[in-house]
N, C-alpha and C positions, 0 to 999 in steps of 0.2 A: 542393433537397430531393430531387431525383432520387436514385437510389440511390447512395451510397458510404458508407458509413462509420459497442466494443472488439473489432476484427477478430477476435481469437482467441476472446473469450468470446461474441461474437455470431456465430461461424461464418458471417459474412456475412449478418446478418439485420437487417431494418429493418421496424419495425412502425408502422402508423398506422391507426386505425379498424379494428383487428383484422385488418389485412392484413400479411402477412410481406413485407418488402422487402429486396432484396439490398443489403448495405452494407459499406463498409470502415470498420469502427469504429462500428457502430450509428448511422450517420448517416442522415438521411433525404435527404441531398443529394448523393450522389456517384454512383458507379456501380460495377458489378462487372466485373472482368476475368477472364481465364483461360478463356473459352469459345472453343474453336478456331473455331467458326463466326463469331465476331466478330473474328478476327485475320487479317491478311493481310500479305504482304511487299511493300513499296513502295520505289521508288527516291527518295532524297533527296540530290541531288547525286551524288557518286560512291560513296555507301555505301547499303547496304540498311537500311531502317528497318522494324521490325515494328510494325504498327499494331493497337491494341486499341480497338475502338469499344464504348462502354458505352451500353446502352439500358435504363436503370432505369425503374421506375414513378414517376410523379409523384404526390405526395400533397398534401393540403390544407396550405398554408403560411400560412393566416390567423393573426392574433394569437391567437385562441382555440385553434386547433389546436396552435400552437407551445407555448403555455403548458401544454397538457394532454398533450403527447407524453411517454410514459412512459420513454423512453430518454435524456432530457436529464440528463446527469450534471453538467454545468457550464453555468451561465447567468450571463453577465456583460456589462457595458458596457466597451468598450475603444477604444483609438486605434491605428491602423495606424502602425507605426514604419518598416517597409520590407519588401522581399521578398528572397529568396535564389534562387540558381539551382535549376532544376527537379531533382527527386529521383525516382528509380525505387525503388519499394517493393514487396516481395513478402512474403506471409504464407502459411503452410501451415495450412489449416483443419482442423477436427476430423476430417473424413472423409478427410484426406490430400491433398485437392486443393489447388492453388496459386491464390492470388489476387494479381493484379498491377495496379498503378496507377502513374501518374506524376503528381506534383503540384508546385505551386509553394509553397514554405514562406513563409508570411506571418507576420512578427513583429508581435505586437500587445501593447501595454501594457494591463494590466488596471486599469481605472479604478474599477469598482464591482462587487462580487460579489453575486449574488442566489441562487445555489445552487452547491454544490460547495466544494472545499477550496483553490481558488486564492487567492493573496494579492494584495491591491491594491498597485499599484506595480511588480509583477513583470512580466516579459515571457514570453509563451507563443507557440508556433508553431501556426498553423492550416494545414490542408492545403487549398489551393485546387486542386481537381481539374482535371486536364488539363495537357498539356505534353509535352515530349520530353526524354528522358535515357537514357543507356546503350543507345542503339540502339532504344529503344521510344518510340512516340508514343501517348499515351492521349487519345482523343477522346471528349468528352461534352458534350452541350448542356444537360442538366438539372442544372446546377450554377451557383453564383454567377459572374457575369461577372468576368473578371480586373480590369476597371477599377473594380470595387467596392473593391478593396484598394489604392487610391492612398494614398500617404503622407499622414498627417494625417486620414484618414477616420475618422468616429466610427461604431462598429458596436455592435449588440446581438447577441451570439452565444449560440445555444442549441446546446451541443456535446456530443460524446461524451466518454468518459474521456480524460484526458491521459496518454498512455502510448505505448510503442513497439510496433511490430509486428516480426516476425522479423528483417527486414533492416535496420531502423532502428537508429541508434546514439544517437539522442536522442528524447525524447517529442514527440508532436504531437497535435493534436486535429482531428477532422473536424466541421465544422458540420452539425447536423441542420437548423437553420433559421438564416437570417441576415437581419438588418434593418439598414438604413442610416439614420442620423440626418441630416436635412437641414433646418436651421433649426428651426422649431417643429413639424416633421413627421417621422414615422418611416415609412420605406418598406420593404416586403418586397423583399429582394434575394436570396432563396433560389434563384430561377431567373433565368437571364440574360435571358429574354424575357418577363417578367411573371409572372402568377399560374400556379398549377399547371394550371389548365384552359384556358390560352391567353389569358385575359382580362388586363386591366390589373392591375399589381401593387397589392396592398392598401396603403393608407396610413392613418395615424391621427395625430391630434394627439399631440405628444410627451408632454405631461403626462398625457394619458389612458393612453397606452401604458405609460409608466413606472409609473403608478399600478397598472395590472394586473400589471406585472412585479414590483413590490415586494410584491405579495401573496405571492410565493414566500418572502420573508424576513420578512414581517410589518411591513415599513416603510411609509412614506407617500411619495407623490410630492412632488418639490420643484418 
């Protein structure tokens, strides 16, 4: 939930509890690039790699906060199909400044939709922030851990709009909040190291969590 992530319509904005948060696609979870103070040239083998270190604000990622977040445009349950090579992305914001990130594209099958226009059974791409591509390394701690996206993992995604930014050729979505289903429990996976305040990640009985989630579409928990 750290800062990343509709880049263009959100000119890098992320909101929670009336706080504006820098984001790549209105997400509460990734980070902002493009600040010269956060960039440096480092050596990686025989070539120079430009490093962008993102330092976004952490926001409450509890189930209540996730459900009430105003910028969730797509909320769905899905299963990880696999990952693709890291991608460098750049967008030009409304003020003319550039926003840069590197992310791992995660292919997820949509199993059940609670908000938004996605179709069940289709595949979408999530931006897993962080990685190296095209001579740029994007470093961010306040984002879901890469291991969260193992093949077959069951996820609940509270996401941004499913769209492209300037440099992308295909649409993708940045998670605002991410939960992992483990047995009869759902665990907050929005941050790699636990809750937004440094404590243990929130967890909730699956039926209780899905009951709250289905309040978005008027359904009932199964």
